N, C-alpha and C positions, 0 to 999 in steps of 0.2 A: 717556314712559316708563311711565306707568300703563296705557296702551293695550297695550303689550307684555306686561305682567304679566297683564292681563285676557285677552289672547289665549292666553297660555300656560295660564292657569287654565281657560279654556274648552276647550282641547285636552285637558288632563288630565281634566277632567270628562267629556268625550265618551268618552275611552278607558276611564275608570273605570266609566261607566254604559252601555257598549255591550254588546250581546248579539248572538250569531249564532243564526239559526234554521235548523233542518234538519227536513225531513219524515221522521219515523220510520216511520210506517205510515199507510195510508189505505184506505178502502173507499168504496163508493158514497155513504155518508152522513156519514162522519166522517174527520177527518184529525188525526193525532197529531203535534204539532210539538215537537221538543226544542229548548229554549233553553239555550244555554251562554254563560257569561260570557266575553267576548273575552280577559280577563286569563288565563283558564285554557286557552283554545284555543291560545294561543301556546306552551304547554308540554306539550300532550297527547302529541304524537309523541315528544318527548324523554322524557317520563315513562314511556311504554310501552316505549321502547327500553331505558331503564335497568332497568325492571322485568323485562324479558326476560333481561337480563344476570344478574340476581339470581334467576332462576328463579321470578319472581313471588312471592317470599317477603317482600318489603318493602311496607309500606303505601303505596299510590299517593299519598295526600294528603301523606305525609311526603316522598316523592320530589319531588313538585311544590313543596312548601315549600322544600326544599333547592335546587331549581333556581331558584326565585324569589330566594333569598338569593344565589345564584351568578350572577344576572342572565342565566340561560340558558346559561352556559358549562358545557357538558356534562362536560368533563374535570374541572373544578373540583368540580362537583356529585358526580361519582363518587368523587373523593378525599374530599370532605367526608362523604359517606355512609359510606365505608369507615371513616373515623375515628370517626364516631358509632356505627356498628355494633360496632366493637371496644370502645368505651367502654361500650356497652350490655351487652355480654357479661360485664362485671365484676359479680360478685355484689353488691358493696356498692352499686352504682348502682341496681340493681333494688330493693334494700331501701330506699334513699332514697325511691324513688317509692312503694313499697308503704306506707311510713309516712305519705305525704301524699295517697294516692289519694282519700280521702274529700273532702279540701279541693278537689281538682281537680274531682271530680264535682259538688260543691256549686256550683261556678262554671260548670257546664254544659260542662266540658271532658272529653268522653267518649272522645276518641281517645287511647288509651294511648301510641301511638308519638309523636304530637305532644307529649303531656305529658312523656314521657321526653326528647324532643329539647329541650323548654323547660328542663328541669333541666340538661341538657348545656350549653346556651347560657349559662345563668346561671352555672354552675360555671366556664366558660371566660371569663366576663366579657364576653361578646359582645352582651349586651342590657342595656338600662337599666331593666329591670323585674325583678320577682321571676319565677320560672318560672311560677307560677300566673297572675300578671297577664298575662304574655306569651301563655300558652296561651289565656286567656280572650279577650284582644284579637284574637288570630289567629282563633279560632273564631267570634267574633261578627262581625268585619269581613269575613272571607273565607269562612266556612263550610268544610265539607269537600267539596272538588270531586269526589271519587271515592267510589264505594260498592263493596261486595264484587263485584257483578256486572260491574264495569268490568274486572276482571282477565281476563275471558274475551275 
């Protein structure tokens, strides 16, 4: 039985630590290779598809996080994103975040959309952490897979 657990741990470890390499550009003397974490590669197409549906107005890292929570179920992710966006539009919720923004930033949580999503999850009782702890853990463990130029 220990062998089975060991094999599962090894498989999980390989998935968690796997990277894909893609040649971005090259010339006679240099080659630029883009490394992407396999964990994010599995969600890139769906993230871009959902982003296009929302006219690229939603943070890509947020879409990716919601897809991860929905385990890649795109219809569930779209529904969850809609619920979150409606919640976010309520003035009181933005004010809750603005009151705590300094505490998020002190913990190196600089993605405001992820921070707001963390408050939303805490308020709904969907996480076992405070919103700041959740945002910090997500940011440290996963980083932000997308940057502004990825919208193009």
